[in-house]
C-alpha atoms as one frame of an Amber mdcrd trajectory, in Angstrom:
protein
  14.309  -5.877  -2.138  17.297  -4.621  -4.128  14.985  -2.668  -6.433  13.279
  -1.038  -3.443  16.660  -0.179  -1.928  17.721   1.400  -5.229  14.512   3.437
  -5.562  14.586   4.587  -1.920  18.331   5.245  -2.225  19.605   3.436   0.842
  19.095   0.800   3.492  15.576  -0.535   3.953  13.585  -2.813   6.244  10.165
  -4.462   5.874   7.583  -2.225   7.540   4.667  -4.493   6.701   3.797  -7.589
   4.702   0.392  -9.017   3.909  -1.588 -11.221   1.587  -4.467  -9.658  -0.304
  -6.872 -12.390  -1.391  -9.963 -11.707  -3.494 -11.785 -14.999  -3.934 -13.943
 -15.571  -6.958 -17.505 -14.241  -6.699 -17.041 -12.700  -3.228 -13.857 -10.577
  -3.356 -14.620  -7.159  -1.892 -13.677  -3.769  -3.274 -11.202  -1.533  -1.458
 -11.813   2.210  -1.751  -9.305   4.764  -3.048  -6.601   5.682  -0.555  -2.962
   6.595  -0.074  -1.077   4.207   2.202   1.021   7.074   3.544  -2.034   8.590
   5.217  -2.372   5.496   7.433   1.332   4.839   7.887   1.940   8.453   8.920
  -1.081   8.885  11.184  -1.321   5.393  12.736   2.248   4.050  12.493   4.241
   7.259  12.899   6.257   7.137   9.678   7.526  10.722   9.426   8.109  11.038
   5.666   7.226   9.483   2.330  10.250   7.171   2.104   8.218   3.982   1.730
   7.468   1.751  -1.231   4.962  -1.057  -1.810   5.909  -4.158  -3.749   3.048
  -6.332  -4.977   3.870  -9.859  -6.122   1.035 -11.221  -8.247   0.284 -14.788
  -7.177  -2.550 -15.188  -9.663  -3.284 -13.545 -12.985  -4.606 -10.032 -12.358
  -7.152  -9.556 -15.130  -9.279  -6.497 -15.953 -12.331  -8.337 -14.605 -11.167
  -9.871 -11.273 -10.546  -6.764  -9.166  -6.981  -5.737 -10.051  -5.296  -2.817
  -8.374  -6.145   0.561  -9.910  -3.647   3.395  -9.523  -3.604   7.088 -10.345
  -0.118   7.613 -11.815   1.433  10.899 -10.727  -0.813  11.172  -7.665   2.191
  10.472  -5.441   3.262  14.080  -6.072   0.207  15.397  -4.200  -0.509  14.828
  -0.526  -4.262  14.727   0.010  -5.067  15.175   3.692  -8.056  13.142   4.788
 -10.348  14.776   7.316 -11.700  13.234  10.482 -10.227  11.727  13.615  -8.727
   8.248  13.604 -10.597   6.007  16.061  -8.794   3.671  18.435  -7.957   0.254
  16.920  -8.886   1.553  13.473  -6.869  -1.254  11.851  -9.469  -3.821  12.952
 -11.957  -2.406  10.440  -9.829  -0.497   7.944  -7.927  -3.575   6.762 -11.260
  -5.055   5.666 -13.010  -1.915   4.441 -11.486   1.547   4.273 -14.081   4.115
   5.341 -12.005   6.662   7.268  -8.770   8.170   6.036  -9.996   8.222   2.449
  -9.734  11.205   0.099 -12.704  13.373  -0.780 -14.414  12.984  -4.158 -13.303
  16.384  -5.464  -9.622  15.597  -4.856  -9.966  12.175  -6.476 -11.748  13.674
  -9.466  -9.016  16.290  -9.964  -6.259  13.661  -9.739  -8.044  11.266 -12.117
  -8.755  14.032 -14.637  -5.131  15.189 -14.550  -3.357  11.805 -14.548  -5.900
   9.172 -15.570  -6.332   5.762 -13.970  -4.145   2.750 -14.720  -5.087  -0.826
 -13.980  -2.311  -3.174 -12.858  -3.127  -6.200 -14.981  -0.409  -8.791 -15.484
   0.199 -12.541 -15.296   1.028 -14.390 -12.091   4.668 -13.907 -11.137   4.735
 -10.249 -12.142   5.888  -7.617  -9.649   4.571  -4.082  -9.214   6.242  -1.302
  -7.204   4.438   1.894  -6.250   5.081   4.904  -4.033   3.468   5.072  -0.588
   1.530   8.206  -1.550   0.041   6.828  -4.794  -3.753   6.841  -4.787  -4.959
   3.302  -5.387  -7.927   1.030  -4.833  -9.674  -1.918  -6.425 -13.076  -3.081
  -7.549 -14.781  -6.169  -6.195 -14.349  -9.551  -7.827 -17.593 -11.127  -9.011
 -15.886 -13.513 -11.445 -14.925 -17.172 -10.876 -11.214 -16.199 -11.017  -9.523
 -15.488  -7.684  -7.082 -12.576  -7.478  -4.262 -12.960  -4.940  -1.327 -10.621
  -4.349   1.443 -10.641  -1.770   2.553  -7.204  -0.548   5.875  -6.187   0.946
   6.179  -2.650   2.251   9.765  -1.412   2.280  10.702   1.615   4.371  14.004
   3.517   4.473  15.769   2.942   7.825  16.053   6.721   8.323  12.241   6.865
   8.233  11.573   4.386  11.059   8.248   4.465  12.878   7.863   6.923  15.744
   4.886   7.651  17.969   1.749   7.784  15.778   0.751  11.265  14.670  -2.898
  10.635  15.650  -2.080  10.626  19.370  -3.374   7.080  19.861  -1.537   3.849
  20.598   0.359   2.432  17.600  -1.000  -0.421  15.554   0.213  -3.818  16.837
   3.488  -5.376  15.688   1.676  -7.965  13.584   0.289  -5.106  11.458   3.353
  -2.856  11.211   6.975  -3.177  12.340   7.749  -1.036  15.382  10.937  -2.505
  16.850  13.376  -4.057  14.392  14.606  -1.519  11.851  17.704  -3.535  10.987
  18.527  -3.052   7.296  17.869  -6.019   5.042  21.069  -7.725   3.940  20.780
  -7.568   0.163  23.233  -9.754  -1.679  24.355  -9.371  -5.275  22.051 -11.012
  -7.798  23.129 -14.496  -8.843  22.002 -15.834 -12.174  21.512 -19.499 -12.996
């Protein structure tokens, strides 16, 4: 959390946490997207002051569906067309079909910045900006791929009414009430 606080330059709270599990042979792909699109439209986060932290619980290999990211894409907001349906989270957390960028925008970003694959051994940690385009392939190998995600948001960027005009996502999906800053203590070394 201290790294996230440093990058976001101030007090932070956990906006969301989740486990992303891709079992061997049946792990599904997750299409390209920017988290900010959802967090802005459905959660009411006003600005891009949010950071994802992925803790790799298993080895993330090139073949078992690791996260793919377009470095530099965080500098470009790609608006996704279409209305957000009510209770969109019920489907979008399993398969993202709405709120995804168009192919032309993705092609331009990939041609300009390339695509990086976040491969690393279990225990590694990856931080990325809330507006970074990312996605992952399916996992058809015997090796499971599991990552734990913490989403840190600056306290000055707390959730408001969603910008889609619908009811906010439930508290178990995104924090809506407790924006108390995390108490980050100095690092202690053994």
